[in-house]
N, C-alpha and C positions, 0 to 999 in steps of 0.2 A: 504493500500499499505506500503510494508516494506521501500522501498528506492527509489522513482522514480528519484532521482539526479543522481543514480548510472549508469544510461544507457547513452550512448554519445548521443549528439543532433543530430537531423536529422533521417532519416530512417535507419533502420538496414538493412544489407545486406540480399539478397535473394540468393538462390541456383541457379547456372547457368543453363540456359535450356538445355544444352548438358549433364550435369551431371543428370538432371532429365530425359532426354530421356535414358540415360544409366540405371538409376534405373527402369525404367517402367517395364522390364520383370523379375526383381528379385523377387523370392518368398517372400511372406509376413509373413509365419508363423515362421521363426526365428526373426524378429523383434517383432513379437507378443509375443512368450515366453520370450524375453528379457524385453519387456516393461510391460507384466503381472507381472513378478518378481518384477520390480521395483515398480508397483502399490501396490503389496502385502507388500512389505518392507515399503513403506510409510504408508501404513494402519497400519502395526503393530507398527511403531513407533509413529504414530498419530492417535490412535484409535477413537479419537472423531472428526476427520477430516470430515468424512461424516455425522455425528450426526448433525453438523451444518447446514446441508442443510434443516434441520426441515421437512416441508412438502413437500419438493423436493426430499426426500431421494430416491425415486423411479423413479426419472426423468433419461431420457437417453439423454445423450449430444454427438452431432456430432461435431468433431473437425476436421476442413480441413485446413492444412497448405497449403496456396495458390501456393506455390513453390515446392510441391511434389506430386508424381503421386500416392499418397495413402492418407487415412483418418483414422481417429479413432473414435470408439465409446466408450464411457464411462458410465459405470453404476456404481451407489454408492452402492446400497445395492442389492446383495452382491457386493463388489468391483470387477469390471471386465472391462477389455479393449480389444477391438478387434481391428484388423488392417484389413481394408477394401479397396478395390479399389474406390470405390464410396459409399458415405454416404447413408444409406437406407431410405426409406419413415417411417413416424412415429415417428421421434424422437421429444423429447419435445423441444430442443434447437439445433440450429446449430451456431457454431462458427467458423471463418475463419479469418486468417491472415498468414503472412508469418512464416516460422519455427522460425526464430530469434525472432520475436515479441511474439510468443506463448511461447518460452522457457523464454524471459523476463519478460513476464506477471506471468508465474509460480513461478519463483523466486521473483516476487515483484521489478524488476528493472526498470520498465516503468509504467507509468500513464495510466491504461486502459481506463480511460474517453477521455484522450487526443487521444489515438489511434483510439477510436470509432469517435470521432469528426472530426478526419482528414481522415476518412475512410480507415484507413490502419487495422482496426478490424471491421468486420460485425458481427453482432449478429442477428438471426432471430429466432422467436418462443417465447418461454416463459422467457421473460428477467428477471424476478422475480426470476427463478429458477438460470440463469447465475449469478445475482447478489449474490444470496447464495453460489453458488460454488467459485465465486470470493473472497468472505469474508472468506470462509472455508480455501481455499488455501493461502490467505493472512496470516491467523492466523498460519496455519503451518509452515510458514517461510522456504520452501522448499530450499534445495541446490542440484541441479540436478547431480553436479559432485560426492558429496558424496553418493548419493542415486545409481547411476551407478557404481560407482567404488566398492560399498560393494558386487556386484555380482562377483568380481573378486578374492575373497578370499584373500591368502598371497601376490597377486600382487596388492591389493587393493590401497595401497599407491602410486606406480608409475602411475596406472590407473588414480586415482583422480588428480594428477598433470597433466596428459595429458588432462583430462577432463576440468580442470581449465583453462589450457592454450587455449584450443579450445574454451571454452565459452568466454573467455576474448576477442579472436579474432572476435568472432561473436556477442556477446551482450554487450560488454564494460567491465569496470572497475569492480573491486570488489566492494560488499557494503560498504557503508560508515562503517568506524571504522574495516574492515578486511583488512588483510594484503595480497598482492599478494604472491603466493606460488611459 
């Protein structure tokens, strides 16, 4: 865990039901293209990320934000991300939590064990594969604002500031030792 103290105490916010309802008819392909680009960039910057999965390198993970009308299927080898309406059968593991909690987990800002014990995070299937994924992500020290803003080319700096403000409102303060931007 990078810095579990960085998240605010108490539950993180969820997306309002009316927003979720409005998102339901939106096409998934644009989101998939953006997130696939982010995953490829993360893999280029952290080539050993998925090697840390060891025996679980071929695992397929289903990730379901409980407050969104879609889910993600992540495969490590080769790195691939699909956006789906419903998680398919045959996944090695399923992980579900609110989008804010999933984002905070990715950045190491919350304690996954605490979320699991409070039932804000649900893990089904191969728990050992999920632990390997968690350790790999923790070691990578991901910064979602930096990864997303890198897709904006010359507009990357203002996009990063906007993403950091949005992240701060959703999942809390910057990491310890980080300055708010």
